[in-house]
C-alpha positions in Angstrom: 41.1 -80.9 21.5 40.0 -78.0 23.7 41.2 -74.4 24.1 43.2 -75.2 27.3 45.1 -78.0 25.5 46.4 -75.7 22.7 50.2 -75.0 22.7 52.2 -72.6 20.6 54.5 -74.3 18.0 57.2 -71.6 18.4 58.6 -71.1 21.9 58.3 -67.5 23.2 61.5 -65.6 23.4 62.3 -63.7 26.6 62.8 -60.0 26.1 66.3 -58.7 26.7 66.4 -56.8 30.0 69.0 -54.1 29.5 70.7 -51.8 32.0 70.8 -54.0 35.2 74.5 -54.6 35.6 75.8 -58.2 35.1 78.1 -59.2 32.2 77.2 -56.3 30.0 79.4 -53.7 31.8 78.9 -50.1 32.7 76.4 -49.0 30.0 74.8 -52.4 29.6 74.3 -52.0 25.9 72.6 -48.7 26.0 75.5 -46.5 24.9 76.5 -43.3 26.6 74.4 -40.3 27.6 71.2 -39.0 26.0 67.5 -39.8 26.5 67.8 -43.3 25.2 70.4 -44.3 27.8 68.4 -43.1 30.8 66.0 -45.1 33.0 62.3 -44.4 32.5 62.9 -42.6 29.2 59.9 -41.3 27.3 60.2 -40.2 23.7 57.4 -37.9 22.7 55.8 -38.1 19.3 57.2 -35.6 16.8 55.1 -32.4 17.3 57.2 -30.3 15.1 55.6 -31.7 11.9 52.1 -30.8 13.2 53.3 -27.4 14.2 54.8 -26.8 10.8 51.5 -27.7 9.1 49.5 -25.1 11.0 48.9 -21.9 9.1 50.9 -18.9 10.3 48.4 -16.3 11.3 49.8 -12.8 11.6 48.3 -9.6 12.9 45.4 -8.8 15.3 43.2 -11.9 15.5 40.1 -10.5 17.2 38.7 -8.6 14.3 34.9 -8.5 14.3 33.3 -10.3 11.4 31.3 -8.1 9.2 27.8 -9.2 8.8 27.2 -9.6 5.1 23.7 -8.9 3.8 21.6 -11.7 2.3 21.7 -11.0 -1.4 18.6 -11.2 -3.7 18.7 -10.7 -7.4 15.9 -8.9 -9.3 15.3 -12.0 -11.3 14.5 -13.9 -8.1 11.9 -11.3 -7.2 10.3 -11.6 -10.6 10.1 -15.4 -10.4 9.1 -16.1 -6.8 7.0 -13.1 -5.7 3.6 -12.4 -7.2 2.9 -9.4 -5.1 4.1 -6.0 -6.2 4.9 -4.8 -2.6 8.1 -6.3 -1.4 9.2 -6.2 2.3 11.0 -8.5 4.7 7.9 -10.5 5.5 7.2 -11.1 1.8 10.8 -12.3 1.2 10.6 -14.7 4.2 7.3 -16.1 2.9 8.8 -16.6 -0.5 11.8 -18.4 1.0 14.3 -16.0 -0.4 15.7 -15.1 3.1 15.7 -16.5 6.6 14.3 -14.9 9.7 17.8 -14.8 11.1 19.1 -12.6 8.2 19.5 -9.2 9.7 20.4 -7.3 6.5 19.1 -7.8 3.0 20.2 -6.2 -0.3 18.7 -6.4 -3.7 21.1 -6.5 -6.6 20.5 -6.0 -10.3 21.1 -9.3 -12.2 18.0 -10.2 -14.2 15.1 -8.2 -15.6 11.8 -7.1 -14.3 8.5 -6.6 -16.2 6.3 -5.0 -13.6 6.6 -2.0 -11.2 7.8 -3.1 -7.8 7.3 -1.2 -4.5 10.2 -2.0 -2.1 10.0 -1.2 1.6 12.8 -1.3 4.1 15.3 -3.1 2.0 18.7 -1.9 0.7 19.0 -1.7 -3.1 22.1 -1.3 -5.2 22.3 1.6 -7.6 21.9 -0.5 -10.8 18.9 -2.3 -9.3 17.4 1.1 -8.3 17.7 2.3 -11.9 16.0 -0.9 -13.3 13.1 -0.7 -10.7 12.5 3.0 -11.3 12.6 2.6 -15.1 9.6 0.2 -14.8 7.7 2.7 -12.6 8.6 1.1 -9.2 9.2 2.9 -5.9 11.8 2.4 -3.2 11.0 3.6 0.4 
């Protein structure tokens, strides 16, 4: 037996062609009026559900995003930087910030054991106290 010799066991049924006059009468089995009774009807998928799922955003949408500073804790400085002078280049070398980080800020979590000299980096008030208690300077 070859592919061209195969035949289906069930006979194929012809699709009912509706709406072409004949014995069915005026509406030809389609009912009256509405989208389903028209010729060439197209039912769109239900968009309402997807629209309902979208978040309802209110207010002015073009607010500029604030650039948040890259945050470094004092404990990280103690662990990763051996040098006492800390600036952007030193932080990049230690892998604490990326070159693309425009703003950097040092926060107070952790303890320090040596005097640090910080140049050109923002420091929180509590971190400033800890650094100055150990004899460090902030420029």
